[in-house]
N, C-alpha and C positions, 0 to 999 in steps of 0.2 A: 833514589833521593827521599830522604829525612824531611820531615815536617818544618824542620825546619830550616830548609833550604828554599822554600816557599817564602815568595813576597805577593803583600797586600798590599792594597788599600780603597776602602772604602767610599764610595762614591756617592754624595749624599750623607742621607743617616736615617738610622732608624733607631729611639731610646738616645744611648747615651753619642754623645759626637767625636769624633775621632781627634788629637789633638790635645797639649797640654795644658790642663784646666789647675789652674792656682787658687781660683774661687770656690766654695763651700766644701761643704765633707767632702776626706778621702774614700774613694772606692775600698771595697775588702780589692780588688783585683788589683787595686795598687798596692797593697798592702804584700800580697803570697810577692808578686814582681819583688820587693823591696826584699823582702824575707828570701827569698829565692838566691837574690844577690849577695846577701848575705851569708849563707849558707858556701855561695862562691866563695870567696874571698876566704870563708876558713879554709875549702880544698887545698885556693894558692899557701895559705899561708900555714899549711901542713903536707903540704907535695916539696920531697925529696929534690935536691938539686939533682942528682942523678938516678937511675933506678938500678941500687945493687939487688934489692932482694925484691924480684917479681912478684914471687909469692908472698910478701909480706905488706909494700911499697902500696898496693892497692892495681887495678883494671890500669895496665900500661905504664906502670910506676907512679901513679897519682897520689900516694901517699894512704899514713894508716887512719886517717878520718874516711877520706872516700873509699876505702877496704871495710872498713867499719861499716857502712851505713850502703852501700853498693846493694842493689840485687844479683846472687849468686847462682847459677843452673842448680846447684848443687843442696838448693834447699828443705828440697822434701829428707834428705838424709839428714839435715839439720834443722830439726823443725823451732827450736828455741831461737835462730832467726829471724822469725816469722814479720818481726819490726823493716824489716828490707821490703816488705812487699806496699809499704807506704814512703820510706825513708828515700829511695830510689829516686823516689817521683823530683826531687828537691836540691839534687844532683847533677853537676854536668862536667863534662869531660875539661878538664883544667888546658888540656894542653889547646884545646880548639876554643877559642876567644865566639866563634860566630854560632855554636852551638845552645848559650846561653841565650844569645844575642837574639836570633830567631823564636826562639821558643817565647821570650819575655816580651819581645811585638807580637805578636801572635796573642797570644794569652791578652797582655792590654786591649791588642786591638778588640778582639771578639768578646772577651770577657764582660767588657762592661758593658754590654749592648744584654747576654744571658746575665749576668749579676740585676738589671735594673728591670729583668723581665719577671725573673721569679724571686727576688730577693736572697739579700748576704746571706742568711743560714741557710736558705737552699740549695743557693750555687754553690759554699762552701763545699756545704757535706756531696754536693754530686761533685766537682772537684776531686776531690779525695780518694770518694766511692771509684772514682772512672779511674783513679792512677793505682789503687789496689787491683781491678777489675784486671788492667791491659795488663798490671807485671803478673798477674796471674795467669793471663792467657799464653803470655810471652815464656815463664816458666812451664807451663805445659808441653809448647811448642818446643824446649827446650831439651826437655826429657825425654820426648819420642824420639827427638830427632836421634841422641848422643847417650839416651838412657842415664842421664846426669850425671858422665862418666868425665867430661870435657870440662877444666874450670875455668867456664865462661860468665862474665858477670854482664851488668847492665845498668845502664842509668840514662836521666833526662826525663823534661818532666812533657814528650812528646808524647804519647799515651794521653795523659789526661788534656792537652793540648789540641787533642785529633776529636776527644770527646766534647770539647767544646766547640772547636769548629764546625762538628758535626750539627750537635745541638742547633745551634745559629742557625745555619741550613735548612733544618727539619723547620723551624719557627719563623724565619724567614725566606725563604726560596724561592722569592725572585726580587732581594732585591741586589741593586747591582755596586760588584767592585771592580776596583780597578786593578788590575794584574801589571807590575810595574809600574804601576802610575799611568798605564797608558790605553789599555782591552778593557773596554765593559764586558765584566761577565757573570751573570746570575749565579748565586750562593750556593747554590745547588748544583751546577757544572762545575763551582771549584770543589764542591765535597765529592762527584764521583771521578773529578779528575787524581784527587787526592786517594780514593776509596783504591781505583785504576792502579796506580800506580804502588800504593804496598804491598797489594794481592802479585802483582808481581815479582816488584822485589823480595815478598816472603817465599816465592815459589822460587826464581832463582837463587837467593843465598851469595849473591855476589858481590856484598858489602858487609860493613860490620853494622848496619841502620836495622835497626830491631822493626823491624816492619812487623812481625805479629804482634807490641804493641800499641804500635800506632791501629791495627785493624780492632785490637781486645776494645782500647777506646773508642773505635767506630760503633761495635757492639753494642756497647754498652751504652752509648748516645743513642742507638737506635730503639734496644728495649725501654729504655728511661720514658721516653717519646713514645711512641707506642702504647707501652702498659701503663702510662700516665703517672708513674710512680712518685710520688710526695716522699724524698726520706725523709724530712722535716716530719712527721708523722709515726716514723720507726724510732726517734731517737726520745730521752724523757720529756715528757712537758715540761719541766722545769730549766730544759737548758736553751740560754738562746747567747746571740753576738750580743755584746754590747754596740751601742748602734752610737753613731759618731753623731759629737753635741753639734746642736742646729741655734742658729742665734737667732733673740728672742725677737718673736713677731712686732713688726713697726704699727698701732695703730690707734686711731687720731680717735679723741672722744671729743663728743658731742655733749655738753652739760644741756641742752632744751630737747636732748633726744632722751625717750626711755625703750630701752630695748624691751621691746616682747620677752615675756619666761619661755617661750616655747621657741621661736626662734636662738636666744642662746642654749637652750637644749639641743637643736637641730646643728650649731656650730660646734659644740661637742661632741656629737655622735660622729661627724664631719671626720676631724680631729681624730677620732680613732681608728674611722675606717683610712687615712690617709696612713696614720702608722701603721694600721699592718699592711698595707701595701708597702710600706719601705724594711720593712721586716722581713715579708713571705712573698711580694710579690702581687701581679692584679690578678692570677686564675684563681688564687688564695679568696677571693671574696666570690658573695655568695650573690643569689638576684638580689634583694634586697638590699643588700648592701650597693649592691651596681645601682639599683631607681634610685637609694636616698642620694649617692652622688649628682645623678643624671640631673636629679630638681636642683639639687644645692646647686649645679652649674647655670642651668637654665635661670634662678631666679637672681643668682650674682650677675649675670648680663643682663638681666631685665631693671636690675637696680643701677646699671651703666648708665644704659639709655637715655 
């Protein structure tokens, strides 16, 4: 059973709440889902009516576009196709709609919370590197199994999604999820079950599901969490994601009140800290910044009384 065959629903919530929200800025996770569906549409448009030339039409006769960007088992013999290690993660089986549906539902469901926790930039880097890492693990496993002789290929976001799911469980192990909408199970149990089924599937090799890619994604998430990696620190400092435009805040002006200069300066500092949380996540805050936020929160609550 692949990752896209698993059905989850969250009970309660942490961070982003389940359900479609039409207000506020669109999340990066939503953009990734929409982009992946856009790629899927291109796959459908370039899919031949019948697979006359399996070697040219792509995996299972899925078309030249899918053939070009899927990850092939003989990549080690064709290193100039290194881009496949990333592009395969945005492709899905054209003849199997549930493949992309379950993957994107899972990504949208778990990804929004992970994005909220780590920030847009770090989350995007994590997802992309997880896809590459999962693809590399699958590639090595296939090469060792077949010595790169079989014309096998792999596509799908399952490796990246598994990494997001495992990272969610590592951060929030005791959050309850409703399996099939009725059975409450803690997140860490879901993670253990997923890894267990993937290990069993990789050993048995009785289906065309890329279980080793799932395991590669899970391994990357574990290393990322345990080692405390910050991928944003490994990229050029000038690179950043465009932040979604926010509506200007409404403020009530009292002509009779002269706001002290020190209080105005504190507001500026708090605004900068909040922008940092949005861009890089809560873990990026220093102890001093956390103290400033706590003090500002207490002051705000005192004024409201």
